[in-house]
N, C-alpha and C positions, 0 to 999 in steps of 0.2 A: 799704430803706424804700420804700413804695409812693407814687407820685406820683398824686394824684387829679385827674382831669380834670373829673369831675362830682360834685356833692355830692348827698346823699340826697334832698333835696327835688326836684331835677331828675329824678333816676332814678325816684322814686315817681310823679311825674306822667306820665312816659312809660309806665311799666309799667301804671298805671291805665288810660290811654287805649288801650293795646294789648290789655288784657285785657277791657275792657268793650264791650258791644254799643253802637256809636255811635248806633243808632236808639232805644235804650231811653231812657226818661225817668226816669233815676235821681234820687232826691231829693237835693237839694244837701247836706243834712246827712249823708246816708249816704255820698255821694261824698267829702265832706271827712273824715269819720271813717275811711274806707278809706285815703285818701291819708295821713292822719296816722299810721295804724298802719304803713303801708308805710315812711314816713319814719323813724319810731322804729326799726323793724327794721333799716333800712339804716344808721342812725347806729350801732346796736349792731354790725352787721357791719363798719363802717368802723373802729370801735374795736378789734375783733378783728384786723383787717388791720394796724393800726398796731403791734401787739405782735409783735415779731420771733420770739418763742418759739412762736407759734401756727403751725399748719400752713399751707403754701402754698396749699392748696386754697381757703381763705377768700379769699386775694388773687386767685386765679384767678377765683373766682365774681364778686367785685367788678369785676374788669376786664371780664368778660363783660357784666355789667350796664351798665358804662360804654359798651361798644361798641354795645349795643342802644340806649342813650340817644343816642349820637352819630349813629347811622344813622336814628333816628326823631324827631329834634328838629326 
């Protein structure tokens, strides 16, 4: 079983910040929509990771995202 260090909302915020041009004036609703979509996707990935019958590459991907979050938080 995977031990989660970071939850989807934390990871989504870090991914959003890393992927967006910090100088751009993104509309707040667009920003929040994007973060919400990332969060939903990450919760889905988390559920896949929790199922021991799914492939390990899903868990590897989640762990990579957690590492990115840890180093950019």
